[in-house]
C-alpha positions in Angstrom: 164.5 93.0 136.6 164.4 89.4 135.5 167.0 88.4 138.1 165.1 90.2 141.0 161.9 88.4 140.0 163.6 85.0 139.9 165.3 85.7 143.3 161.9 86.5 144.8 160.4 83.3 143.5 163.4 81.3 144.9 163.1 83.1 148.3 159.4 82.3 148.4 160.0 78.6 147.6 162.6 78.4 150.3 160.2 80.0 152.8 157.5 77.5 151.9 160.0 74.6 152.3 161.1 75.9 155.7 157.5 76.1 156.9 156.9 72.6 155.7 159.9 71.4 157.7 158.5 73.0 160.8 155.1 71.4 160.1 156.9 68.0 159.8 158.5 68.5 163.2 155.2 69.3 164.7 153.6 66.2 163.2 156.5 64.1 164.4 156.0 65.3 168.0 152.3 64.7 167.8 152.7 61.3 166.2 151.6 60.5 162.7 148.8 57.9 162.6 147.9 58.0 158.9 149.2 59.0 155.5 147.0 60.3 152.7 148.0 60.1 149.1 146.3 62.2 146.4 146.2 61.6 142.7 144.2 63.7 140.2 141.2 61.4 140.5 141.6 59.5 143.8 142.6 59.8 147.4 143.9 57.0 149.7 144.4 57.2 153.4 146.5 54.5 155.0 146.7 54.1 158.8 150.3 53.5 160.0 152.1 52.7 163.2 154.1 55.4 165.0 157.5 53.9 164.0 156.5 54.0 160.3 155.4 57.6 160.7 158.8 58.5 162.1 160.5 57.0 159.1 158.2 58.8 156.7 158.9 62.1 158.5 162.6 61.5 158.3 162.5 60.8 154.6 160.3 63.9 153.8 162.5 66.1 156.0 165.6 64.9 154.1 163.9 65.7 150.8 163.0 69.2 152.0 166.5 69.9 153.2 167.9 68.8 149.9 165.3 71.0 148.1 166.3 74.0 150.2 170.0 73.5 149.4 169.2 73.3 145.6 167.1 76.6 145.9 170.0 78.2 147.9 172.5 77.3 145.1 170.0 78.5 142.5 169.7 81.9 144.2 173.5 82.1 144.5 173.9 81.4 140.8 171.2 84.0 139.9 173.0 86.7 141.9 176.3 85.8 140.2 174.8 85.8 136.7 173.2 89.2 137.5 176.5 90.7 138.7 178.3 89.3 135.6 175.6 90.8 133.2 175.9 94.1 135.0 179.7 94.1 134.7 179.5 93.3 131.0 177.1 96.2 130.5 179.6 98.4 132.2 177.5 99.1 135.2 178.4 98.8 138.9 176.5 95.8 140.2 174.4 96.7 143.2 173.0 93.5 144.4 169.3 93.0 143.5 168.5 91.2 146.8 171.1 91.5 149.5 171.2 88.0 150.9 169.0 85.0 151.7 167.6 84.9 155.2 169.7 81.9 156.1 173.0 83.3 154.9 175.1 85.4 157.2 175.8 89.0 156.1 179.3 90.2 155.8 180.2 92.4 158.8 
């Protein structure tokens, strides 16, 4: 049960990151004109030029891609750990979640 719950959390986090990547692409096409930073007590909005916006979008996109790769590796490790624990218990491991949406299925 624990592994299934963790896999669902990882899958949800990957879905959120993918949606954020799509949102970044939309913002890049429209052109970013300002960036807003938030802290716990303050908010600061800084107007920027289009070229600076493209650089920020590229940097954020790279961070999201790396985050999704880490989540993908985490899901893979969770599935492997689950299968090993099932094998140690003497059970036949039937995968808790088949595959991640971005992974091809075996045909």
